[in-house]
C-alpha positions in Angstrom: -33.7 14.5 -32.3 -36.9 13.9 -34.3 -37.3 17.6 -35.0 -33.7 17.8 -36.2 -34.2 14.8 -38.6 -37.4 16.4 -39.9 -35.6 19.7 -40.6 -32.8 17.8 -42.4 -35.3 16.0 -44.6 -37.1 19.2 -45.4 -33.9 21.0 -46.2 -32.8 18.1 -48.5 -36.2 18.2 -50.3 -36.0 22.0 -50.7 -32.5 21.9 -52.1 -33.0 18.9 -54.4 -36.5 19.8 -55.6 -36.9 23.6 -55.2 -39.4 23.9 -58.1 -41.8 21.7 -56.3 -41.5 23.5 -52.9 -41.6 27.0 -54.3 -44.3 26.7 -56.8 -46.6 24.7 -54.5 -47.9 22.7 -57.5 -47.2 19.3 -56.0 -46.3 17.8 -52.7 -43.8 15.3 -53.9 -42.1 14.5 -57.2 -44.1 11.5 -58.5 -45.2 10.7 -62.0 -48.9 11.1 -61.4 -48.4 14.7 -60.3 -47.2 15.6 -63.8 -49.8 14.2 -66.2 -53.4 13.2 -66.5 -54.6 10.3 -68.5 -58.1 9.9 -69.9 -59.3 7.1 -72.2 -62.2 6.7 -74.6 -63.3 3.3 -76.0 -65.3 3.6 -79.2 -67.1 1.4 -81.6 -64.8 -0.4 -83.9 -62.8 -1.2 -80.8 -60.5 1.8 -80.9 -59.1 3.0 -77.6 -57.9 6.6 -77.5 -55.5 7.5 -74.7 -55.2 11.3 -74.1 -52.3 12.5 -72.0 -52.1 16.0 -70.7 -48.4 16.5 -69.6 -47.3 19.3 -67.3 -45.2 21.9 -69.2 -42.1 21.0 -67.0 -42.1 17.4 -68.0 -42.1 14.8 -70.8 -42.8 11.2 -71.4 -40.5 8.8 -73.3 -42.0 7.3 -76.4 -40.1 4.0 -75.9 -41.4 3.6 -72.4 -45.0 3.1 -73.4 -46.5 -0.4 -73.2 -50.1 -1.6 -73.4 -51.6 -4.9 -72.3 -55.2 -6.2 -72.0 -55.9 -7.8 -68.6 -58.5 -10.3 -67.5 -60.0 -10.8 -71.0 -59.5 -12.3 -74.4 -58.8 -9.0 -76.0 -55.5 -8.4 -77.8 -53.9 -5.0 -78.2 -53.2 -4.7 -81.9 -51.7 -1.8 -83.8 -50.7 1.3 -81.7 -50.7 4.7 -83.4 -48.3 7.2 -81.9 -48.2 10.9 -82.9 -45.0 12.5 -84.1 -42.5 12.7 -81.3 -39.9 15.3 -80.4 -36.1 14.5 -80.5 -34.5 15.2 -77.2 -31.1 14.7 -75.6 -31.5 13.2 -72.2 -28.7 13.2 -69.7 -29.6 9.7 -68.6 -30.6 8.0 -71.8 -28.9 10.0 -74.6 -30.9 10.8 -77.7 -34.5 9.8 -77.2 -38.0 10.5 -78.5 -40.3 12.3 -76.1 -43.8 13.7 -75.8 -44.8 17.1 -74.2 -48.1 18.8 -73.8 -51.1 17.0 -75.1 -50.6 13.5 -76.6 -53.2 11.2 -78.3 -52.3 7.6 -78.7 -54.7 5.2 -80.4 -54.9 1.4 -79.9 -56.7 -1.1 -82.1 -58.2 -3.8 -80.0 -58.8 -7.3 -81.4 -62.0 -8.7 -79.9 -62.3 -11.7 -82.3 -61.6 -14.2 -79.4 -64.2 -12.7 -77.0 -67.1 -15.0 -76.6 -69.3 -13.2 -74.0 -71.1 -10.1 -75.4 -71.0 -8.2 -72.1 -67.3 -8.9 -71.4 -65.6 -6.1 -69.5 -62.2 -4.8 -70.4 -59.1 -3.8 -68.4 -56.1 -2.3 -70.1 -52.7 -1.8 -68.4 -50.8 1.3 -69.7 -47.2 1.8 -68.7 -45.0 4.8 -69.3 -42.0 6.8 -67.8 -40.9 10.3 -67.9 -38.7 13.1 -66.5 -38.9 16.7 -65.6 -36.7 19.4 -67.2 -34.9 19.8 -63.9 -33.5 16.3 -64.2 -35.9 14.4 -61.8 -36.8 11.2 -63.5 -39.7 9.0 -62.4 -39.9 5.3 -62.0 -42.0 3.6 -64.7 -45.7 4.3 -63.9 -48.7 2.1 -64.5 -52.4 2.9 -64.9 -55.1 0.3 -65.2 -58.1 1.5 -67.3 -61.4 -0.4 -66.7 -64.4 -0.4 -69.0 -67.8 -2.1 -68.2 -68.3 -3.5 -71.7 -66.8 -3.6 -75.2 -68.8 -1.3 -77.6 -68.2 -3.6 -80.6 -69.9 -6.5 -78.8 -73.0 -4.9 -77.3 
């Protein structure tokens, strides 16, 4: 009976997500399989977030949110690049990002008292694949040992 259940699950995965099984690019349809995120914190307290999004997928502009954690740092102005207009079967007309995306955050450190304070930033986003598989909102926590503007 267990083998039959495993075969049914495998068949459902193959039928529902054929691009994942055939291409061998990912094991399961999850958001982190379709993008990489890197971050650079520079003097002047600018945080640059670089997304490299798989060609089959996109991220929604409206889904991005940023929050400083465990510190007195405040996320200030957020600079987004120009987005693409897209009709989404779930959300209608939306703005999306594909390929490489660079988002810049201004960080307000005026309330930080300790010069060696560390920084953790929560970054949330959501996206879909062109095949109609949408992902739950995803969250990354970026950690930095110190703030360059306070060293």
